[in-house]
C-alpha positions in Angstrom: 0.0 0.0 0.0 1.4 3.4 -0.9 1.8 6.2 1.5 -1.1 8.1 -0.1 -3.4 5.1 -0.2 -2.5 4.2 3.4 -3.2 7.8 4.6 -6.4 8.0 2.5 -7.6 4.7 4.0 -6.9 6.0 7.5 -8.7 9.2 6.7 -11.7 7.2 5.4 -11.9 5.2 8.5 -11.3 8.1 10.8 -13.5 10.7 9.3 -16.3 8.6 7.9 -16.9 6.7 11.2 -15.9 9.4 13.7 -19.2 11.2 13.8 -21.3 8.1 13.6 -19.3 6.7 16.6 -19.9 10.0 18.4 -23.6 9.5 18.2 -23.3 6.3 20.1 -21.3 7.7 22.9 -23.1 8.8 26.1 -23.1 12.5 27.0 -20.5 13.4 29.6 -20.7 16.2 32.1 -18.5 19.1 31.6 -15.9 18.9 34.4 -14.1 22.2 33.9 -14.3 25.8 32.7 -17.8 26.6 34.1 -20.3 25.4 36.7 -23.2 26.9 34.6 -25.9 24.3 33.9 -25.8 23.1 30.3 -28.1 21.2 28.1 -26.9 18.1 26.3 -25.9 18.6 22.7 -26.0 16.3 19.7 -24.5 16.5 16.3 -27.8 17.5 14.9 -28.7 19.6 11.9 -25.3 18.8 10.3 -23.5 20.9 12.9 -25.5 24.1 12.5 -26.3 26.4 15.4 -26.4 24.0 18.2 -28.0 25.8 21.1 -26.1 25.6 24.4 -26.4 27.9 27.4 -26.8 31.6 27.1 -23.5 33.3 26.7 -22.3 36.0 29.0 -20.1 37.5 26.3 -21.1 40.9 25.2 -18.3 42.0 22.9 -16.5 40.6 19.9 -14.4 42.1 17.1 -12.1 41.4 14.2 -9.4 43.1 12.1 -9.1 43.7 8.4 -5.6 42.3 8.1 -3.7 39.3 9.6 -0.1 40.5 9.4 1.3 44.1 9.4 4.6 45.8 9.4 5.8 49.0 10.9 4.2 51.9 9.0 1.2 49.8 7.9 -2.3 50.4 9.1 -4.7 47.8 10.5 -8.4 48.5 11.2 -10.5 46.9 14.0 -14.3 46.4 13.9 -16.2 45.9 17.2 -19.7 45.0 18.1 -21.3 45.0 21.6 -24.4 43.2 22.8 -25.4 45.1 25.9 -25.6 48.8 26.8 -22.4 50.8 27.6 -19.1 51.9 26.3 -16.2 49.6 25.7 -12.5 49.9 26.2 -9.8 49.0 23.8 -6.1 48.5 24.6 -3.0 46.9 23.0 -1.1 43.9 24.4 1.9 41.9 23.3 1.0 38.2 23.7 3.5 35.9 25.4 1.2 33.0 26.4 -2.5 32.9 25.6 -3.4 29.7 27.6 -5.6 30.0 30.6 -7.4 26.7 30.4 -4.7 24.0 30.9 -3.9 24.8 34.5 -0.3 25.6 33.6 -0.7 29.2 35.0 1.4 30.7 32.2 -1.0 33.3 30.7 0.9 36.5 30.0 0.2 39.6 27.9 2.3 42.7 28.2 0.6 46.1 27.9 1.8 48.2 25.0 1.0 51.9 24.6 -1.2 52.7 21.5 -2.9 55.9 20.3 -6.2 54.1 20.0 -6.3 52.9 23.6 -9.4 54.5 25.2 -13.1 54.1 25.6 -15.6 54.0 22.7 -19.4 54.1 22.4 -20.7 50.5 22.2 -23.2 49.4 19.5 -24.4 46.2 18.0 -23.4 45.7 14.4 -25.4 43.4 12.2 -23.7 40.8 10.0 -25.3 39.9 6.7 -24.0 36.6 5.4 -25.0 35.1 2.1 -23.4 35.2 -1.4 -24.9 37.0 -4.3 -24.0 39.2 -7.3 -24.7 43.0 -7.3 -24.4 45.7 -9.9 -23.9 49.4 -10.0 -27.2 51.3 -10.1 -26.7 52.5 -13.7 -25.9 49.0 -15.0 -28.3 46.5 -16.5 -31.3 48.0 -14.5 -31.4 50.6 -17.2 -32.9 48.0 -19.5 -35.6 46.9 -17.1 -38.4 49.5 -16.9 -42.2 49.7 -17.2 -41.8 51.4 -20.6 -39.6 48.7 -22.3 -40.0 45.1 -23.3 -37.6 42.8 -21.6 -37.0 39.2 -20.6 -34.7 37.7 -18.0 -33.8 34.0 -17.9 -31.4 31.7 -16.0 -30.4 28.1 -15.6 -30.8 27.1 -11.9 -30.2 24.1 -9.8 -31.5 24.7 -6.3 -30.4 22.8 -3.2 -33.1 24.0 -0.7 -36.3 24.7 -2.7 -39.1 25.5 -0.3 -37.0 27.1 2.3 -38.6 30.5 2.1 -38.6 32.7 -1.0 -35.3 32.6 -2.9 -34.5 35.1 -5.6 -32.6 34.2 -8.8 -32.5 37.6 -10.5 -34.0 40.9 -9.5 -34.3 44.6 -9.3 -36.4 44.3 -6.1 -36.6 46.5 -3.0 -38.3 44.5 -0.2 -38.6 47.6 2.0 -40.8 49.4 -0.5 -42.2 46.3 -2.4 -41.1 47.8 -5.7 -39.3 46.4 -8.8 -39.3 42.8 -10.0 -37.8 39.5 -9.1 -37.8 35.9 -10.4 -37.1 33.0 -8.1 -38.5 30.2 -6.1 -41.2 30.9 -3.5 -41.8 29.4 -0.1 -43.7 26.5 -1.6 -40.7 25.6 -3.8 -42.4 26.8 -7.0 -41.1 29.1 -9.7 -42.3 32.6 -9.0 -42.3 36.2 -10.2 -42.8 39.2 -7.9 -43.7 42.6 -9.3 -44.1 45.8 -7.2 -46.8 48.3 -8.0 -45.9 51.1 -5.5 -47.5 52.1 -2.3 -46.3 48.8 -0.7 -48.5 46.7 -3.1 -47.2 43.9 -5.2 -48.4 40.7 -6.9 -46.8 37.3 -7.2 -47.2 34.8 -10.1 -46.4 31.2 -9.6 -45.7 28.4 -12.1 -47.5 26.0 -9.8 -44.7 23.4 -10.2 -42.2 22.4 -7.6 -38.6 23.2 -8.7 -36.8 20.0 -8.3 -33.8 19.8 -6.0 -30.6 18.9 -7.8 -31.9 19.2 -11.4 -31.4 22.0 -13.8 -34.4 24.2 -14.5 -34.7 27.2 -16.9 -36.5 29.9 -15.0 -37.5 33.1 -16.8 -39.9 36.0 -17.0 -40.9 38.5 -19.6 -42.6 41.9 -19.7 -44.6 43.2 -22.7 -44.7 47.0 -22.3 -47.4 47.4 -24.9 -49.9 45.1 -23.2 -48.6 45.4 -19.6 -48.4 41.6 -19.5 -46.0 39.7 -17.3 -45.2 36.0 -17.7 -43.1 33.7 -15.7 -41.9 30.3 -16.9 -40.1 27.3 -15.6 -38.8 24.5 -17.8 -37.4 21.3 -16.3 -34.3 20.4 -18.3 -32.7 17.0 -18.8 -29.3 17.2 -17.2 -26.8 15.8 -19.7 -25.3 13.6 -17.0 -28.3 12.5 -14.9 -31.5 10.6 -15.5 -34.6 12.1 -14.0 -36.5 9.9 -11.6 -39.8 11.2 -12.8 -41.3 11.0 -16.3 -41.4 14.8 -16.7 -41.1 16.0 -20.3 -37.9 18.1 -20.2 -39.5 20.5 -22.8 -42.8 20.9 -21.0 -43.1 24.4 -19.6 -45.3 25.7 -16.9 -46.1 29.4 -16.7 -48.2 32.0 -15.0 -49.4 35.2 -16.6 -50.9 38.6 -15.5 -51.8 41.8 -17.3 -51.3 45.0 -15.3 -53.9 47.8 -15.2 -51.2 50.3 -14.3 -47.4 50.6 -14.6 -45.2 48.9 -12.1 -42.5 50.8 -10.4 -38.8 50.5 -9.4 -37.5 52.5 -6.4 -34.7 54.8 -7.3 -31.3 53.3 -6.5 -32.4 49.7 -6.4 -29.5 47.6 -7.9 -30.0 44.6 -10.1 -28.9 41.5 -8.3 -28.4 37.7 -8.9 -29.2 35.2 -6.1 -30.8 37.9 -3.9 -33.0 41.0 -3.7 -32.5 44.2 -1.7 -33.5 44.8 1.8 -32.7 47.3 4.6 -29.6 49.3 4.5 -26.3 47.8 5.8 -23.6 49.6 7.7 -21.7 50.1 4.4 -24.5 52.1 2.9 -25.6 49.3 0.5 -28.9 47.5 0.8 -28.8 44.2 2.6 -29.5 41.0 0.7 -33.0 39.7 0.8 -34.4 36.2 -0.1 -31.0 34.7 -0.7 -30.8 31.7 -3.0 -29.2 28.3 -2.2 -27.9 26.4 -5.2 -26.3 26.8 -8.6 -26.9 29.4 -11.3 -25.4 28.8 -14.7 -25.4 32.3 -16.2 -28.1 34.9 -16.5 -29.4 36.5 -19.7 -31.2 39.7 -20.2 -33.0 40.5 -23.5 -34.7 43.7 -24.7 -37.6 41.8 -26.3 -40.4 39.4 -25.1 -39.0 35.9 -25.2 -41.3 32.9 -25.4 -40.4 29.5 -23.7 -38.5 28.0 -26.6 -36.6 31.2 -27.0 -35.8 31.3 -23.3 -34.5 27.7 -23.4 -32.2 28.6 -26.4 -31.0 31.8 -24.8 -30.4 30.2 -21.4 -28.4 27.3 -22.8 -26.4 29.3 -25.2 -22.7 29.3 -24.4 -21.6 32.2 -26.7 -23.2 35.5 -27.4 -23.2 35.1 -31.2 -25.5 32.1 -30.8 -28.3 34.4 -29.7 -27.4 37.4 -31.9 -31.1 37.9 -33.0 -32.5 38.0 -29.5 -31.6 41.6 -28.6 -29.4 40.4 -25.8 -28.5 43.2 -23.4 -26.8 41.2 -20.8 -25.0 37.8 -21.2 -23.3 36.9 -17.9 -20.9 34.0 -18.3 -19.9 32.6 -14.9 -17.2 30.5 -16.5 -15.1 33.7 -17.1 -13.2 35.2 -14.2 -13.0 32.1 -12.1 -11.0 32.9 -9.0 -12.2 36.5 -8.9 -15.3 38.3 -7.6 -16.0 39.8 -11.0 -19.0 38.5 -13.0 -18.4 39.2 -16.7 -21.0 40.4 -19.2 -20.1 39.4 -22.7 -22.0 42.2 -24.4 -20.5 45.5 -25.6 -22.0 47.2 -22.6 -19.7 45.1 -20.4 -22.1 45.3 -17.4 -19.9 43.4 -15.1 -21.2 42.4 -11.7 -19.4 41.9 -8.4 -19.7 38.8 -6.2 -20.5 39.5 -2.6 -19.4 37.1 0.2 -17.6 34.9 -2.3 -20.1 32.8 -4.3 -18.2 29.6 -5.1 -16.8 29.2 -8.6 -15.2 26.5 -10.8 -18.4 24.6 -10.2 -20.0 22.2 -12.7 -22.6 23.9 -14.9 -25.4 22.6 -17.1 -23.0 21.8 -19.9 -20.6 19.8 -17.9 -19.7 16.4 -19.4 -16.7 14.8 -17.7 -13.9 17.4 -17.5 -12.0 17.6 -14.3 -10.1 20.8 -15.0 -11.9 24.1 -15.3 -8.7 25.6 -16.7 -9.0 23.5 -19.8 -12.8 23.6 -20.1 -14.1 26.7 -18.3 -17.4 26.5 -20.2 -18.2 23.2 -18.5 -17.6 24.9 -15.1 -19.9 27.9 -15.8 -22.0 27.7 -12.6 -21.7 29.8 -9.5 -22.8 28.2 -6.2 -24.6 30.5 -3.9 -25.5 29.9 -0.2 -27.2 32.0 2.4 -24.5 31.4 4.9 -21.4 32.3 2.8 -19.4 35.1 4.4 -16.3 36.8 3.1 -16.4 40.1 4.9 -18.7 41.1 7.8 -18.3 44.7 6.7 -19.0 46.3 10.1 -18.3 49.9 10.6 -14.7 50.5 11.7 -14.1 51.1 15.3 -10.6 52.4 15.2 -7.3 51.9 13.3 -3.7 51.5 14.3 -0.6 52.4 12.3 2.2 50.2 13.5 4.9 52.5 14.8 8.5 52.2 13.6 10.5 50.2 16.1 7.6 48.1 17.4 9.1 44.7 18.2 8.0 41.9 15.9 5.6 39.6 17.8 2.1 38.4 18.4 -0.2 41.2 19.4 -3.9 41.6 20.3 -6.4 44.3 20.8 -7.9 43.7 24.2 -11.6 44.7 24.2 -13.4 45.1 27.5 -17.1 45.6 27.9 -18.3 45.5 31.5 -17.2 42.0 32.8 -16.9 40.7 29.2 -13.7 40.7 27.2 -12.4 39.6 23.8 -8.9 39.5 22.3 -8.4 40.3 18.6 -5.0 38.9 17.6 -2.8 40.1 14.8 0.9 39.7 13.9 3.6 42.2 13.5 6.5 41.2 11.1 9.7 43.2 10.9 10.0 45.9 8.2 10.1 44.5 4.7 13.5 43.5 3.6 14.9 43.5 7.1 15.2 41.2 10.1 15.7 41.7 13.8 16.8 38.2 14.6 18.3 35.1 12.9 15.3 33.0 13.9 11.8 33.3 12.5 8.7 31.7 14.1 6.3 30.9 11.2 2.7 31.2 12.4 0.4 28.7 10.5 -2.3 31.2 9.7 -3.7 29.0 6.8 -4.6 26.3 9.3 -5.9 28.9 11.8 -8.5 29.8 9.1 -9.2 26.2 8.3 -10.3 25.5 11.9 -11.8 28.9 12.5 -15.3 28.9 14.1 -15.4 25.1 13.9 -18.9 24.6 15.2 -19.0 20.8 14.6 -16.0 20.5 17.0 -17.9 22.4 19.7 -20.7 19.8 19.5 -18.2 17.3 20.9 -17.6 19.4 24.1 -19.9 17.5 26.4 -18.6 14.1 25.2 -14.9 15.1 25.5 -14.5 17.1 28.7 -10.8 16.8 28.5 -10.8 19.3 25.6 -10.0 22.8 26.7 -12.6 25.3 25.6 -14.0 28.6 26.9 -17.7 27.9 27.4 -18.8 31.5 26.8 -17.0 31.7 23.5 -18.7 28.4 22.4 -22.1 29.5 23.5 -21.7 32.9 21.8 -20.6 31.4 18.5 -23.5 28.9 18.5 -25.9 31.7 19.0 -24.3 33.8 16.2 -24.1 31.5 13.2 -24.0 34.5 11.0 -20.3 34.8 11.8 -19.7 31.9 9.5 -18.3 28.4 9.9 -14.9 26.7 9.5 -13.6 24.4 6.8 -14.6 21.3 8.9 -18.2 22.3 9.0 -21.1 22.1 6.5 -23.2 24.8 4.9 -26.9 25.0 5.6 -27.6 22.9 2.5 -25.3 20.1 3.7 -22.3 20.9 1.4 -18.8 21.2 2.8 -17.5 24.7 3.7 -14.5 25.4 1.5 -13.7 29.0 2.1 -12.8 30.9 5.3 -12.1 34.6 5.9 -10.3 36.6 8.6 -12.7 39.5 8.2 -15.3 38.3 10.7 -15.3 37.5 14.4 -13.3 34.3 15.0 -14.1 32.8 18.3 -11.5 30.0 17.9 -8.6 32.4 17.0 -8.5 34.4 20.2 -6.9 34.1 23.6 -8.1 32.3 26.7 -10.0 29.8 24.6 -9.4 26.5 22.7 -6.0 25.1 23.5 -5.2 24.6 19.9 -3.4 26.5 17.2 -2.9 30.1 18.4 -3.0 29.5 22.1 -0.8 26.4 21.7 1.6 28.3 19.5 2.0 31.1 22.1 3.7 28.4 24.2 6.6 28.6 21.7 6.8 32.3 22.2 6.8 31.8 26.0 9.7 29.4 25.6 11.7 31.7 23.3 11.2 34.6 25.7 12.3 32.4 28.7 15.4 31.3 26.8 16.0 34.9 25.7 16.4 33.7 22.1 15.7 36.6 19.6 13.0 35.9 17.1 10.9 37.5 14.4 7.2 36.6 13.8 6.3 35.7 10.2 3.1 34.2 8.9 1.8 31.9 6.2 0.0 34.8 4.5 3.3 36.7 4.4 5.3 33.7 3.1 2.6 33.1 0.5 3.2 36.6 -0.9 7.0 36.8 -0.5 8.2 33.2 -0.7 11.8 32.1 -0.3 13.0 35.7 -0.3 11.4 36.1 3.1 12.5 32.8 4.6 16.1 33.1 3.3 16.7 36.1 5.5 16.7 33.7 8.5 19.1 31.1 9.6 16.4 29.1 11.3 12.6 28.8 10.8 10.4 27.3 13.5 6.9 26.1 13.0 3.8 26.1 15.2 1.8 23.1 16.5 -0.2 22.3 13.4 0.8 23.8 10.1 -1.5 21.3 8.3 -2.6 23.4 5.3 -0.3 25.5 3.1 -0.5 27.2 -0.3 1.7 25.8 -3.1 3.7 28.9 -2.8 4.5 28.1 0.9 5.4 24.5 0.1 7.8 25.8 -2.7 9.3 28.5 -0.4 10.1 26.0 2.4 11.6 23.4 0.0 13.7 26.1 -1.7 14.8 27.5 1.7 16.0 24.1 2.8 17.7 23.6 -0.6 19.8 26.8 0.0 21.0 25.8 3.5 18.2 26.8 5.7 17.5 25.2 9.1 14.0 24.1 9.9 12.4 23.1 13.2 9.1 21.4 12.6 7.6 21.5 16.1 4.2 20.1 15.2 2.2 17.1 14.0 0.2 16.4 10.9 1.8 19.4 9.2 2.3 20.3 5.5 -0.3 17.7 4.4 -2.7 19.4 2.1 -2.7 22.4 -0.3 -4.8 25.5 0.2 -5.1 28.7 -1.7 -5.0 32.3 -0.5 -6.9 35.1 -2.2 -4.5 37.5 -3.9 -6.8 40.6 -3.9 -5.9 41.8 -0.5 -8.7 40.0 1.3 -7.2 37.6 3.9 -9.2 34.5 3.1 -8.4 30.9 2.0 -9.9 28.2 -0.1 -9.6 24.5 0.7 -11.1 21.5 -1.2 -10.0 18.5 0.7 -9.0 15.1 -0.8 -11.6 13.3 1.4 -14.4 15.7 1.0 -16.7 12.9 -0.3 -16.6 11.5 3.2 -17.7 14.7 4.8 -20.8 15.5 2.7 -23.5 13.7 0.9 -22.6 15.2 -2.4 -20.2 13.8 -4.9 -17.9 16.6 -6.1 -16.4 14.7 -9.0 -14.6 17.2 -11.2 -14.8 19.9 -8.5 -11.7 19.1 -6.4 -9.7 21.7 -8.4 -9.5 25.0 -6.5 -10.9 28.1 -8.1 -8.1 30.4 -6.8 -5.1 28.5 -8.1 -6.3 25.4 -10.1 -4.7 22.9 -7.8 -6.3 19.5 -7.6 -5.9 18.0 -4.1 -6.0 14.4 -5.5 -3.0 15.2 -7.7 -1.0 16.9 -4.9 2.2 15.4 -3.6 1.1 14.2 -0.2 4.5 12.8 0.5 6.0 16.3 0.7 6.3 16.1 4.5 8.2 12.8 4.4 10.6 13.8 1.6 11.2 17.3 3.0 10.9 17.1 6.8 11.5 13.4 7.3 8.1 12.2 8.6 4.8 11.0 7.4 1.3 11.3 9.0 0.7 8.4 11.3 -2.5 8.9 13.4 -4.4 10.6 16.1 -5.2 10.2 19.8 -8.3 12.5 19.5 -9.1 13.3 23.1 -7.9 10.1 24.7 -4.8 11.6 26.2 -1.3 11.6 25.0 1.9 9.8 25.8 5.7 10.1 26.0 8.7 9.4 23.8 11.3 6.8 24.4 14.8 7.6 23.1 16.2 5.2 20.5 19.8 4.1 19.8 20.2 6.8 17.1 20.1 9.4 20.0 23.6 8.1 20.9 25.0 8.9 17.4 27.7 11.6 17.6 25.7 13.6 15.1 23.0 13.9 17.7 25.2 14.7 20.6 24.3 18.4 20.6 20.6 17.5 20.7 20.7 15.4 23.8 23.3 17.4 25.8 22.1 17.4 29.4 19.4 14.8 28.7 19.8 11.6 30.7 16.4 10.0 30.7 15.1 7.3 28.4 11.6 8.5 28.8 11.0 12.1 27.8 7.9 14.2 27.6 5.6 12.3 30.0 4.0 15.6 30.9 2.5 18.6 29.1 -0.5 20.9 28.8 -1.9 18.6 26.0 -3.5 15.7 27.8 -0.5 15.1 29.9 2.1 14.1 27.3 4.4 15.4 24.6 3.5 12.8 22.0 0.0 12.7 20.5 -3.0 14.7 19.4 -2.1 14.1 15.8 1.3 12.7 15.1 3.8 11.7 12.4 6.5 9.0 12.2 9.8 8.2 10.4 9.2 6.0 7.4 12.3 5.3 5.3 10.3 3.3 2.7 8.0 6.3 2.2 10.8 8.8 1.7 12.4 9.7 5.0 16.0 10.5 4.0 18.2 7.4 4.6 20.7 9.3 6.7 18.0 10.7 9.0 18.4 9.8 12.7 15.4 8.3 14.4 16.0 9.8 17.8 12.9 8.8 19.7 9.4 7.4 19.3 6.2 7.3 21.3 5.0 4.3 23.3 1.6 3.4 24.5 -0.2 5.8 22.2 -3.9 6.0 23.2 -6.6 4.9 20.8 -8.9 7.8 19.7 -12.2 8.1 21.8 -14.3 7.6 18.7 -13.0 4.1 17.9 -15.4 1.3 18.4 -14.3 -2.1 19.9 -13.3 -3.6 16.6 -11.4 -0.5 15.5 -9.7 -0.3 18.8 -8.3 -3.8 18.5 -7.0 -3.1 15.0 -5.6 0.3 16.0 -3.9 -1.0 19.1 -1.8 -3.3 17.1 -1.2 -0.6 14.5 -0.2 2.0 17.1 2.1 -0.3 19.0 4.0 -1.6 15.9 3.5 0.7 13.0 2.4 4.1 13.8 3.8 6.4 16.5 5.2 9.8 16.9 8.9 10.2 15.9 11.7 12.6 16.7 14.1 12.9 13.8 17.1 15.0 12.7 19.0 15.1 9.5 21.4 17.4 7.6 20.8 18.7 4.1 23.4 18.6 1.3 23.4 22.4 1.2 24.7 22.8 4.8 21.3 23.1 6.5 19.4 20.7 8.8 15.9 19.6 9.8 14.6 18.7 13.3 11.1 17.3 13.3 9.1 16.2 16.4 6.1 14.7 14.8 3.5 15.6 17.5 1.0 18.4 17.9 1.4 17.9 21.7 5.1 18.5 21.8 5.1 22.2 22.4 2.7 21.8 25.3 5.5 20.2 27.2 8.0 23.0 26.8 6.9 25.1 29.9 6.6 22.0 32.3 8.4 22.6 35.5 9.2 26.2 34.5 11.0 25.0 31.4 13.3 22.7 33.4 12.5 19.5 31.5 14.0 17.3 28.8 11.7 18.5 26.0 12.6 22.2 26.6 16.3 21.2 26.9 16.3 19.3 23.6 14.5 22.1 21.8 16.8 24.7 23.1 19.9 22.6 22.3 18.6 22.4 18.7 17.8 26.1 18.3 21.2 27.1 19.7 23.1 24.9 17.3 20.9 25.9 14.4 21.5 29.5 15.2 25.2 29.1 14.7 26.8 30.0 11.4 28.8 26.8 11.0 27.2 24.7 8.3 26.1 21.1 8.8 27.7 18.3 6.9 25.4 15.6 5.6 26.9 12.0 5.8 26.0 11.3 2.2 
């Protein structure tokens, strides 16, 4: 079995059975964090908005950027949920952990010009993806004095879930304009406003089928005042309809108006939504958001009949409908990877996607292509969902221009509102082109976003009381699903979340909460500060943009606990850095496993389409694994990168069962490893730590020479007695016990590179949780410090090859 097959098999077993197994486990009482009574929770509703106890939290915020340098500005957005002013201050973060019992929490106050009190106010968040246009765009064609028709190909996922608009120039607050869509009964519908708050609705009286393509269109005849709405159920080229519906049979509704209909001034044309009340940014909020796919929208300046609508809707090029007075021909297969929605007509009435409607999705004309770059016309659908969120777009609270001379580090704005508080972290890198240390700590911000607002994980809280969570943060997030979910959650229509943004409140990327990712990574900062080892902070988002040029300024680069996801640019930068003599300390587990993609338009957000997504959702995404932002296909990715580059391969997980220790191996006595084990005299190391009591576990990696670990790599230590994950049933436990005892374990390894550099890898997410044990007087801290001191020296390493 190849490494990829073995890992995929493990993922299949772990992921596909984990949540089914959870459902069989009895609920367990929460034994820490709070004495507040709590209701039992289940993994109901596909992980959505699980209701726990009422949160005491009354303030949250977010920033518009992740990483800034001296001279650059970062803006903070704040919302309060009770009366009163709030205070904002700046702190430098040394250790964000308050939940493990280690007692190491530390933030140092930093003076800042924004530090003061501000009036509190609740700010609304408007999730949901749609397309909007400038006022003077295609809406100029749609008026009560002109003939026009609008038509689209649609494939809904939640027909019947309230009204859902496909295309519109509709103002819900005034009941003016027009809209076509699907009504609350799941039928094709047309809404037309007549002024004075009056409107009428026409229905096609046929349910729009879930998961099948339908042509939905409407026409207005200005001479007669007649409106018509049509729906035509199409035969999808790749599916057989369960019913005997005639694909060319159309259903329609018709009404002739006695007086002209009206459109309120300033009402924009939109796809997948109408317009509602005003938002903080001065734009109308979305109304009646659509869930599903739309494959292009067409606007004609004449009255089209059903057969014409079918021909216009299914046309792939403008010249195919040259005689139909086409005023708007929006091709969603153009501009994949951007928020621009292109109009092929000479008017070029381009729209703008809001909240990142998903692209590179199979359209009506898809046959079998798996690469949208080669056949964009087959991936001409945009997928809209009412819970997509790219930018909360709150009013700004205050901004901060990073002063020259501010030390590189992890910082946070500390928000206080009565007894409630919230920390908004951000990262300060040194001035561009310079360093202030020979060591860089690389913060895995890609993975932070992957796990952000992971609501499905919080559903496990009562079953796994050993997990460290802040109950108020959990409850608050559950009660505010509008803040968006993480990449391990599902959308409201059951599909996997594939995009995650920094520009929203992130209740898992803050201090004093989940002992994972940022709070775990601050334990590395705590150790560096204790050892008085100079360091700079750099981040994934920065390396993605600047590549090897950034890394090569440092003699040593250290990773955080779980750098699981990286963009191809980061993978390349790290490999090139090592190839030119860099030294790399991989202090985590299950790292560098899967590719992700960062937006390159200045919005800090990532896309991730996982290899095993079929096991997380009921949908089959054949042909849709390839990212819209960079064209990468996860299945074609080199999942052996970690093994070849850092010496380890993914081995397993303990998942809430506790962690274990390492036992040193004979390679630890090799003279090449003498500097690593200087002052270490124990065979058992790391039988302690903030992560379930051991340095080896959570998710872990091992040496595997057959899979690509360099032959000269020293296997210094490996874990023993690795616990079986909580979710394993009795049969799985027996199989995994043998596997964990004999095949899969956490490994410490070291090897030199031909270019004079070196790699030290620990293969465990729990490793850094042992650093501060006994006030850093322990073997794990001693080994890590030994390695960094040697890696910081100029003398090159010599590989024995």
